[in-house]
NURO-244114 format. One record per residue: residue in one letter; x, y, z of N, C-alpha, C, O in turn. Coordinates in steps of 0.05 Angstrom, whole numbers, plus 32768, in hexadecimal, padded with zeros to 4 digits. Example, Ala and Ser with C-alpha at 12.3 -4.5 7.8 and 13.67 -1.06 7.14 Angstrom:
! residues 2
A81087F8E809C80F67FA6809C81087FBE809C811D7FBE80A9
S81017FD3808E81117FEB808F81028001809D810C801780A1
//
This chain:
! residues 105
M7FC87EC5771D7FB57ED9771E7FBB7EED770C7FD27EF57708
E7FA57EF777007FA57F0D76EC7FA17F2776FB7F917F29770D
V7FB07F3C76F17FAC7F5576FC7FA57F6976EA7FB47F6F76D7
E7F8B7F7576EF7F827F8A76DA7F897FA276E27F877FAA76F9
W7F947FB376CD7FA07FCD76D27F887FE076CF7F7C7FDE76B9
R7F827FF076E17F6B800776E17F75801F76E07F88802576F0
S7F6B803176CE7F74804B76CF7F69805C76E77F54805376F1
P7F73807076F07F69807D77087F4B808277067F3C807E7719
A7F41808D76EF7F28809276EC7F15807776F27EFF807976FE
N7F1F806376E97F11804A76EA7F12803F77097F02802F7712
L7F25804977177F28804277357F12804C77457F0C8041775A
L7F068064773A7EF2806F774B7ED7806077487EC580617758
R7ED7805177317EBD8042772F7EC1802677387ED380177730
Q7EAF802077497EB1800377567E9F7FF377487E887FFA7743
R7EAA7FDB77407E9B7FC477337E8A7FB8774A7E927FBA7761
P7E747FAE77437E617FA277567E6C7F8877657E667F80777B
D7E7F7F7D77537E8B7F6377607EA37F6477747EAC7F517781
E7EAB7F8177747EC17F8777867EB97F8E77A17EA47F9977A8
P7ECE7F8477B37EC87F8A77D17EC77FAC77D47ED67FBA77C7
R7EB77FB577E67EBA7FD277EC7ED37FD977FA7EDB7FC9780B
A7EDF7FED77F67EF87FF578067EEF8000781E7EDC8010781E
Q7EFC7FFA78317EF98005784D7F068021784E7F1C80247843
P7EF98035785C7F06804D785F7F1C804D78747F1980407889
L7F32805C78707F49805B787D7F40806C78967F3380817894
H7F48806278AF7F42807178CA7F5D807778D67F6E806578D5
S7F62808A78DF7F76809178EF7F708092790D7F6080A47915
V7F7B8081791D7F6E808179377F80809579497F988092794C
A7F7280A879547F7F80BC79687F8680AF79817F7680A2798D
T7F9E80B3798A7FA780AA79A57FA580BF79BA7FAF80D679B7
V7F9880B679CF7F9380C979E87FA680BD79FE7FA780A47A02
K7FB580CF7A0B7FC680C17A237FBD80CB7A3C7FBC80E47A40
L7FB680BB7A4F7FAF80BE7A697FC180B87A7A7FC880A17A7E
E7FCC80CC7A897FE180C57AA07FD180C67AB87FC680DB7ABE
L7FCF80AE7AC97FC180AD7ADE7FD080B57AF87FE880B07AF9
P7FC480C27B0D7FD080CF7B237FDC80B77B347FD680A07B2E
E7FED80BC7B497FF780AC7B5A7FE3809E7B6A7FE580867B6F
R7FCD80AE7B747FB680A37B817F9D809E7B6D7F9080B17B65
L7F9680847B677F8280817B527F6B807A7B677F6980627B6C
Q7F5B808A7B717F4780867B867F2D80927B7E7F2D80A07B6A
A7F18808D7B8B7EFB80967B847EFE80B67B807EF480C27B6D
A7F0C80C27B957F0D80DF7B947F1580ED7B797F0B81027B71
V7F2780E07B6B7F3280ED7B537F2580E07B387F2C80E77B21
L7F1380CD7B3B7F0C80C17B237EF780D17B107EF580CD7AF8
D7EE980E17B1D7ED380F47B0D7EDE80FF7AF57ED280FF7ADF
E7EF8810A7AFA7F0181187AE37F0B81047ACE7F0881097AB6
L7F1780EF7AD77F1F80D87AC27F0880CD7AB47F0880CB7A9C
V7EF380C67AC27EDC80BE7AB77ECF80D07A9F7EC880C77A89
S7ECE80E87AA87EC580FD7A957ED780FD7A7C7ECC80FC7A66
R7EF180FE7A7F7F0180FD7A697EFE80E77A577EFF80EC7A3F
V7EFC80CC7A607EFA80B47A557EDC80B67A477EDB80B07A2F
Q7EC580BD7A537EAE80BE7A437EAA80D07A317E9780CE7A23
A7EBD80E87A2D7EBE80F97A177ECD80ED79FF7ECC80F979EA
L7ED980D87A027EE880CF79EA7ED980BF79D87EC680B179E0
D7EDE80BF79C17ED380AD79A87EDB809179AE7EF2808D79B7
A7EC9807E79AA7ECD806479B27EE2805A79A37EF0804979AE
E7EE88062798B7F00805C79777F1B806779817F2F805D7978
E7F1E807B79937F33808779957F47807479A77F3E806B79BC
A7F5F807079A27F71806179AE7F78806F79CA7F79808779CB
I7F7C805F79E07F82806B79F97F9C805F7A057F9E80477A08
E7FB180707A0B7FC880627A1A7FC5806A7A397FC980827A41
V7FC080597A477FBC805F7A667FD880597A717FE180437A70
D7FE4806D7A7D7FFD80697A907FF8806B7AAB7FF780817AB6
A7FF680567AB87FF080527AD3800980487AE28008803E7AF8
S801E804C7AD5803780457AE2804080527AFD805080487B0C
K8034806B7B01803D80787B19802680737B2E8028807E7B44
V801380667B297FFF80627B3E800B80537B558017803E7B52
E8009805D7B6C801080517B877FFA80467B957FFD80317BA0
R7FE280547B977FCC804C7BA67FB380487B927FAF80577B7F
V7FA480337B957F8D80327B857F7880237B947F7E80107BA2
D7F5F802C7B917F4A801F7B9F7F3A800F7B8C7F42800C7B75
T7F2380037B937F127FF57B817F0580027B6B7F007FF77B56
A7EFF801C7B717EF2802F7B607F0780337B467EFE80337B2F
G7F2280377B4C7F34803C7B3B7F3A80237B2A7F3F80257B12
L7F38800B7B367F3D7FF17B267F237FF17B127F267FEC7AFA
Q7F0B7FF67B1C7EF47FF37B087EF980067AF17EF67FFE7ADA
L7F01801D7AF67F08802E7ADE7F1D80237ACA7F1A80247AB2
L7F3580177AD67F46800A7AC37F3A7FF27AB47F407FEC7A9D
L7F287FE47AC37F187FCD7AB47F077FD57A9F7F077FC77A8B
V7EF87FEA7AA37EEA7FF47A8F7EFB80007A777EF47FFB7A5F
L7F10800E7A7D7F2180177A667F2C7FFF7A597F2F7FFF7A40
Q7F317FEB7A667F3D7FD47A597F2A7FC67A477F337FBB7A33
R7F117FC67A4B7EFD7FBC7A3A7EF87FCE7A1C7EED7FC47A08
R7F027FE87A1D7F007FF57A037F127FED79EC7F297FE679F1
P7F0A7FEF79D77F217FEC79C27F3A7FFE79C37F37801579CB
H7F4D7FF779BC7F67800779B57F6F801279CF7F74802A79D1
V7F72800379E37F7B800D79FF7F9680007A057F997FE87A01
S7FAB800F7A0E7FC280017A187FC5800C7A357FC380237A3B
L7FCB7FF77A467FC77FFD7A647FE57FF67A6E7FEE7FDF7A6A
E7FF380097A7B800B80047A86800780087AA68006801F7AB0
C80057FEF7AB57FFF7FF47AD1801A7FF47AE2802F7FEB7ADA
S80157FFE7AFC802B80007B0E802A7FE47B1F80177FD57B1D
P803D7FE07B2F803E7FC87B4080257FCA7B56801A7FB67B5E
A801E7FE47B5C80097FE57B727FED7FDB7B667FDC7FCE7B72
I7FEB7FE57B4B7FD17FDC7B407FCF7FBE7B377FB97FB27B38
T7FE57FB37B2F7FE77F967B2D7FE07F887B457FCE7F787B43
A7FED7F8C7B5E7FE97F837B757FCD7F857B827FC47F747B91
A7FC07F9C7B7C7FA47FA37B857F907F937B727F7B7F8B7B7B
A7F987F8F7B5B7F867F7D7B467F857F647B507F6F7F597B56
R7FA07F577B547FA27F3B7B5B7F947F377B757F867F237B77
T7F967F487B8A7F877F457BA47F697F407BA07F5B7F327BB0
L7F5E7F4C7B897F427F497B887F3D7F347B6F7F267F2F7B67
G7F537F287B677F507F117B557F497F1C7B397F3B7F0E7B2A
L7F527F327B2F7F507F3F7B197F6F7F417B097F847F437B16
E7F6D7F3F7AED7F877F3F7AE07F807F557ACD7F6C7F557ABF
L7F947F697ACD7F957F827ABD7FAC7F7F7AA97FB17F917A99
//
């Protein structure tokens, strides 16, 4: 393989046969710490926060302290799980509730 040296000035000029360089993106990380009760009554604020995020922002969801969850709370977690760049840490209560409904988080 032959390597061609190019001066910095020539690096700015792209030859037509070269693939275009992709811009570098830094993905911002948003941390969401969920309350002990993840139920419909508290979801409005969480849904608003999630809807305000850019689709490319990474989300770290800490649901490790959730002790009670209803189906609306599980739906929110399922929606979050479908977004790109989401890490989800579930409590045993969430895992058990999801299994009861035949879901896997």
